[in-house]
N, CA, C and O atoms as CSV, one atom per row, in Angstrom:
chain,resi,resn,atom,element,x,y,z
A,1,MET,N,N,0.838,-0.899,0.440
A,1,MET,CA,C,-0.479,0.031,-0.471
A,1,MET,C,C,0.403,1.401,0.190
A,1,MET,O,O,0.760,1.798,1.300
A,2,GLU,N,N,0.476,1.727,-0.896
A,2,GLU,CA,C,0.887,3.330,-0.805
A,2,GLU,C,C,0.135,4.687,-0.565
A,2,GLU,O,O,-0.872,5.020,-1.190
A,3,VAL,N,N,0.932,5.661,0.720
A,3,VAL,CA,C,0.011,6.498,0.536
A,3,VAL,C,C,1.386,8.080,0.303
A,3,VAL,O,O,2.598,7.914,0.437
A,4,THR,N,N,0.642,9.613,-0.091
A,4,THR,CA,C,1.604,10.247,0.094
A,4,THR,C,C,0.510,11.183,-0.116
A,4,THR,O,O,-0.546,11.407,-0.708
A,5,LEU,N,N,1.849,11.823,1.164
A,5,LEU,CA,C,1.270,13.413,1.969
A,5,LEU,C,C,2.563,14.398,1.097
A,5,LEU,O,O,3.757,14.261,0.833
A,6,LYS,N,N,1.349,15.556,0.837
A,6,LYS,CA,C,1.433,16.668,0.833
A,6,LYS,C,C,1.936,17.760,2.405
A,6,LYS,O,O,1.425,17.962,3.507
A,7,ILE,N,N,3.173,18.225,1.697
A,7,ILE,CA,C,3.687,18.337,2.903
A,7,ILE,C,C,3.764,19.943,2.853
A,7,ILE,O,O,4.037,20.526,1.804
A,8,GLU,N,N,3.540,20.523,3.889
A,8,GLU,CA,C,4.167,22.776,3.343
A,8,GLU,C,C,5.536,22.540,5.314
A,8,GLU,O,O,5.648,21.937,6.381
A,9,GLY,N,N,6.105,23.508,4.478
A,9,GLY,CA,C,7.350,23.717,5.384
A,9,GLY,C,C,9.211,23.056,4.712
A,9,GLY,O,O,10.350,23.394,5.033
A,10,MET,N,N,8.895,22.446,4.114
A,10,MET,CA,C,9.743,21.522,4.018
A,10,MET,C,C,10.925,22.979,2.972
A,10,MET,O,O,10.701,23.660,1.972
A,11,MET,N,N,11.951,22.870,3.785
A,11,MET,CA,C,12.821,24.782,2.295
A,11,MET,C,C,14.439,22.868,1.846
A,11,MET,O,O,14.949,22.631,0.751
A,12,CYS,N,N,14.649,22.130,3.060
A,12,CYS,CA,C,16.213,21.287,2.424
A,12,CYS,C,C,16.227,20.037,2.412
A,12,CYS,O,O,15.229,19.316,2.384
A,13,PRO,N,N,17.673,19.594,2.437
A,13,PRO,CA,C,17.587,17.927,2.140
A,13,PRO,C,C,17.004,18.252,3.440
A,13,PRO,O,O,15.859,18.003,3.816
A,14,HIS,N,N,18.020,18.891,4.130
A,14,HIS,CA,C,17.762,18.335,6.352
A,14,HIS,C,C,16.202,18.003,6.524
A,14,HIS,O,O,15.704,17.059,7.137
A,15,CYS,N,N,15.700,18.815,5.970
A,15,CYS,CA,C,14.427,19.037,6.455
A,15,CYS,C,C,13.371,17.512,5.866
A,15,CYS,O,O,12.367,17.048,6.407
A,16,GLU,N,N,14.119,17.022,4.531
A,16,GLU,CA,C,13.512,15.944,4.015
A,16,GLU,C,C,14.205,14.652,4.918
A,16,GLU,O,O,13.643,13.557,4.930
A,17,ALA,N,N,15.188,14.837,5.499
A,17,ALA,CA,C,15.516,13.592,6.388
A,17,ALA,C,C,15.431,13.855,7.813
A,17,ALA,O,O,15.893,13.006,8.575
A,18,ALA,N,N,14.969,14.785,8.224
A,18,ALA,CA,C,14.046,14.894,9.369
A,18,ALA,C,C,12.169,13.700,9.038
A,18,ALA,O,O,11.705,12.656,9.497
A,19,VAL,N,N,11.719,14.801,7.954
A,19,VAL,CA,C,10.917,13.569,8.009
A,19,VAL,C,C,10.854,11.959,7.414
A,19,VAL,O,O,9.871,11.221,7.463
A,20,LYS,N,N,11.808,11.733,7.007
A,20,LYS,CA,C,11.346,10.654,6.552
A,20,LYS,C,C,12.613,9.883,7.189
A,20,LYS,O,O,13.263,9.129,6.465
A,21,ASN,N,N,13.045,10.112,8.853
A,21,ASN,CA,C,13.554,9.077,9.564
A,21,ASN,C,C,12.560,8.897,11.048
A,21,ASN,O,O,12.564,8.016,11.907
A,22,ALA,N,N,11.338,10.764,10.819
A,22,ALA,CA,C,9.825,10.121,11.571
A,22,ALA,C,C,8.765,9.600,11.196
A,22,ALA,O,O,7.997,9.210,12.076
A,23,LEU,N,N,8.316,9.394,9.483
A,23,LEU,CA,C,7.205,8.308,9.044
A,23,LEU,C,C,8.653,7.079,9.863
A,23,LEU,O,O,8.574,6.941,11.084
A,24,GLU,N,N,9.471,6.545,9.342
A,24,GLU,CA,C,10.452,5.720,9.366
A,24,GLU,C,C,10.538,4.715,9.745
A,24,GLU,O,O,10.668,3.555,9.353
A,25,ALA,N,N,10.354,5.883,11.537
A,25,ALA,CA,C,10.169,5.591,12.580
A,25,ALA,C,C,8.764,4.844,12.899
A,25,ALA,O,O,8.806,4.124,13.897
A,26,LEU,N,N,8.122,4.875,12.541
A,26,LEU,CA,C,6.802,4.228,12.911
A,26,LEU,C,C,6.611,2.474,12.607
A,26,LEU,O,O,7.811,2.243,12.760
A,27,PRO,N,N,6.322,1.794,12.456
A,27,PRO,CA,C,6.002,0.205,12.689
A,27,PRO,C,C,5.490,-0.251,11.859
A,27,PRO,O,O,5.738,-1.456,11.915
A,28,THR,N,N,4.722,0.014,10.846
A,28,THR,CA,C,3.955,-0.234,9.759
A,28,THR,C,C,4.948,0.265,8.773
A,28,THR,O,O,5.086,-0.586,7.894
A,29,VAL,N,N,5.957,1.676,8.502
A,29,VAL,CA,C,6.698,2.180,7.803
A,29,VAL,C,C,7.392,1.366,7.450
A,29,VAL,O,O,8.183,0.891,8.265
A,30,GLU,N,N,7.349,0.629,5.369
A,30,GLU,CA,C,8.674,0.435,5.667
A,30,GLU,C,C,9.317,0.814,4.487
A,30,GLU,O,O,10.328,0.240,4.081
A,31,SER,N,N,8.929,1.498,4.069
A,31,SER,CA,C,10.238,3.286,3.390
A,31,SER,C,C,8.848,5.133,3.304
A,31,SER,O,O,7.679,5.516,3.250
A,32,ALA,N,N,9.653,5.359,3.334
A,32,ALA,CA,C,9.693,7.053,2.820
A,32,ALA,C,C,9.719,7.410,1.753
A,32,ALA,O,O,10.278,6.315,1.698
A,33,ALA,N,N,9.692,7.974,0.427
A,33,ALA,CA,C,10.837,8.652,-0.469
A,33,ALA,C,C,9.800,10.520,0.280
A,33,ALA,O,O,8.584,10.711,0.313
A,34,VAL,N,N,10.894,11.449,0.716
A,34,VAL,CA,C,10.203,12.646,1.212
A,34,VAL,C,C,10.978,13.479,0.015
A,34,VAL,O,O,12.166,13.274,-0.236
A,35,SER,N,N,10.068,14.561,-0.783
A,35,SER,CA,C,10.623,15.601,-1.849
A,35,SER,C,C,10.565,16.902,-0.622
A,35,SER,O,O,9.732,17.090,0.264
A,36,HIS,N,N,11.835,17.700,-0.992
A,36,HIS,CA,C,11.389,18.985,-0.856
A,36,HIS,C,C,10.861,19.310,-1.186
A,36,HIS,O,O,9.711,19.376,-0.749
A,37,GLU,N,N,11.506,20.077,-2.877
A,37,GLU,CA,C,10.729,19.769,-3.511
A,37,GLU,C,C,10.179,20.065,-5.105
A,37,GLU,O,O,10.281,20.752,-6.121
A,38,LYS,N,N,9.345,18.661,-4.246
A,38,LYS,CA,C,8.425,18.860,-4.593
A,38,LYS,C,C,6.791,18.687,-3.074
A,38,LYS,O,O,5.570,18.656,-3.227
A,39,GLY,N,N,7.615,18.625,-1.880
A,39,GLY,CA,C,6.608,19.609,-1.547
A,39,GLY,C,C,5.826,18.144,-1.200
A,39,GLY,O,O,4.600,18.231,-1.141
A,40,THR,N,N,6.515,16.589,-0.927
A,40,THR,CA,C,5.861,15.275,-0.819
A,40,THR,C,C,6.092,14.681,-0.284
A,40,THR,O,O,7.280,14.803,0.012
A,41,ALA,N,N,5.209,13.184,0.579
A,41,ALA,CA,C,6.130,12.142,1.086
A,41,ALA,C,C,5.761,11.147,0.626
A,41,ALA,O,O,4.812,10.854,1.352
A,42,VAL,N,N,5.847,10.452,-0.047
A,42,VAL,CA,C,5.610,8.829,-0.923
A,42,VAL,C,C,5.822,8.059,-0.128
A,42,VAL,O,O,6.903,8.451,0.312
A,43,ILE,N,N,5.396,6.633,0.760
A,43,ILE,CA,C,4.889,6.470,1.945
A,43,ILE,C,C,4.368,4.673,1.877
A,43,ILE,O,O,3.205,4.300,1.724
A,44,ARG,N,N,5.576,3.777,2.038
A,44,ARG,CA,C,5.017,2.113,1.841
A,44,ARG,C,C,5.183,1.847,3.197
A,44,ARG,O,O,5.942,2.071,4.140
A,45,LEU,N,N,3.772,1.062,2.786
A,45,LEU,CA,C,3.604,0.709,4.202
A,45,LEU,C,C,2.793,-0.806,3.970
A,45,LEU,O,O,1.899,-1.104,3.178
A,46,SER,N,N,3.710,-1.854,5.313
A,46,SER,CA,C,3.238,-3.281,4.966
A,46,SER,C,C,2.230,-3.643,5.929
A,46,SER,O,O,2.215,-4.749,6.469
A,47,ALA,N,N,1.022,-2.344,6.255
A,47,ALA,CA,C,-0.710,-2.827,7.286
A,47,ALA,C,C,-0.611,-1.124,6.786
A,47,ALA,O,O,0.198,-0.405,6.199
A,48,ASP,N,N,-2.161,-0.980,7.510
A,48,ASP,CA,C,-2.969,-0.505,6.963
A,48,ASP,C,C,-2.614,0.573,7.976
A,48,ASP,O,O,-2.133,0.095,9.004
A,49,THR,N,N,-2.725,1.956,7.963
A,49,THR,CA,C,-2.270,2.749,8.592
A,49,THR,C,C,-2.510,4.391,8.469
A,49,THR,O,O,-2.005,5.233,7.727
A,50,PRO,N,N,-3.758,4.493,9.797
A,50,PRO,CA,C,-4.764,5.784,9.850
A,50,PRO,C,C,-3.208,7.025,9.155
A,50,PRO,O,O,-2.015,7.188,9.408
A,51,THR,N,N,-4.397,7.689,8.081
A,51,THR,CA,C,-3.505,9.119,7.548
A,51,THR,C,C,-3.144,10.397,9.262
A,51,THR,O,O,-2.309,11.287,9.419
A,52,GLU,N,N,-4.237,9.851,10.195
A,52,GLU,CA,C,-3.306,10.561,11.279
A,52,GLU,C,C,-2.075,10.676,11.815
A,52,GLU,O,O,-1.332,11.573,12.213
A,53,THR,N,N,-2.081,8.524,11.617
A,53,THR,CA,C,-0.510,8.549,12.467
A,53,THR,C,C,0.425,8.863,11.780
A,53,THR,O,O,1.569,8.613,12.158
A,54,LEU,N,N,0.188,9.459,10.658
A,54,LEU,CA,C,1.722,9.530,9.614
A,54,LEU,C,C,1.153,11.390,10.415
A,54,LEU,O,O,1.483,12.267,11.213
A,55,LYS,N,N,0.247,11.027,9.543
A,55,LYS,CA,C,0.312,13.250,9.782
A,55,LYS,C,C,0.706,13.529,11.118
A,55,LYS,O,O,1.314,14.566,11.384
A,56,ALA,N,N,0.324,12.450,12.220
A,56,ALA,CA,C,0.709,13.056,13.923
A,56,ALA,C,C,2.033,13.309,13.582
A,56,ALA,O,O,2.441,14.454,13.772
A,57,ALA,N,N,2.934,12.316,13.026
A,57,ALA,CA,C,4.561,11.510,12.504
A,57,ALA,C,C,4.966,13.346,12.127
A,57,ALA,O,O,5.055,14.075,13.115
A,58,VAL,N,N,5.115,13.777,11.180
A,58,VAL,CA,C,5.459,15.372,10.159
A,58,VAL,C,C,5.153,16.800,11.498
A,58,VAL,O,O,5.952,17.494,12.126
A,59,GLU,N,N,4.048,16.760,11.489
A,59,GLU,CA,C,3.386,17.431,12.288
A,59,GLU,C,C,4.376,17.706,13.745
A,59,GLU,O,O,4.870,18.681,14.311
A,60,ALA,N,N,4.323,16.295,13.938
A,60,ALA,CA,C,4.778,16.631,15.488
A,60,ALA,C,C,7.143,17.082,15.423
A,60,ALA,O,O,8.070,17.109,16.232
A,61,LEU,N,N,6.886,17.371,13.564
A,61,LEU,CA,C,8.050,18.476,13.145
A,61,LEU,C,C,7.693,19.999,12.973
A,61,LEU,O,O,8.271,20.724,12.163
A,62,ASP,N,N,6.920,20.319,13.617
A,62,ASP,CA,C,6.246,21.303,13.038
A,62,ASP,C,C,6.316,22.240,11.197
A,62,ASP,O,O,6.111,23.406,10.859
A,63,TYR,N,N,6.845,20.535,10.166
A,63,TYR,CA,C,5.802,20.478,9.315
A,63,TYR,C,C,4.478,20.572,9.713
A,63,TYR,O,O,3.981,20.486,10.836
A,64,LYS,N,N,3.634,20.894,7.869
A,64,LYS,CA,C,2.104,21.168,7.917
A,64,LYS,C,C,1.454,20.464,7.039
A,64,LYS,O,O,1.186,21.134,6.042
A,65,VAL,N,N,0.939,18.941,6.979
A,65,VAL,CA,C,0.671,18.457,6.473
A,65,VAL,C,C,-1.461,19.148,5.450
A,65,VAL,O,O,-2.557,19.398,5.951
A,66,VAL,N,N,-1.198,19.152,4.709
A,66,VAL,CA,C,-2.274,19.606,4.206
A,66,VAL,C,C,-2.878,18.161,2.389
A,66,VAL,O,O,-3.894,18.388,1.731
């Protein structure tokens, strides 16, 4: 299963890495391809995961999921 989140506030590769690490720390996330240029995170999941859980992981870093 794959989910794409639109994220505002990422400005550099450091931001990408922070979001990637936060998402990949979740137990059902297999991988996360994050782009500050596109403002997206494409997340590959091993099991159903509520979007709110993914959103909370990103917003805990002070980025906004739209």
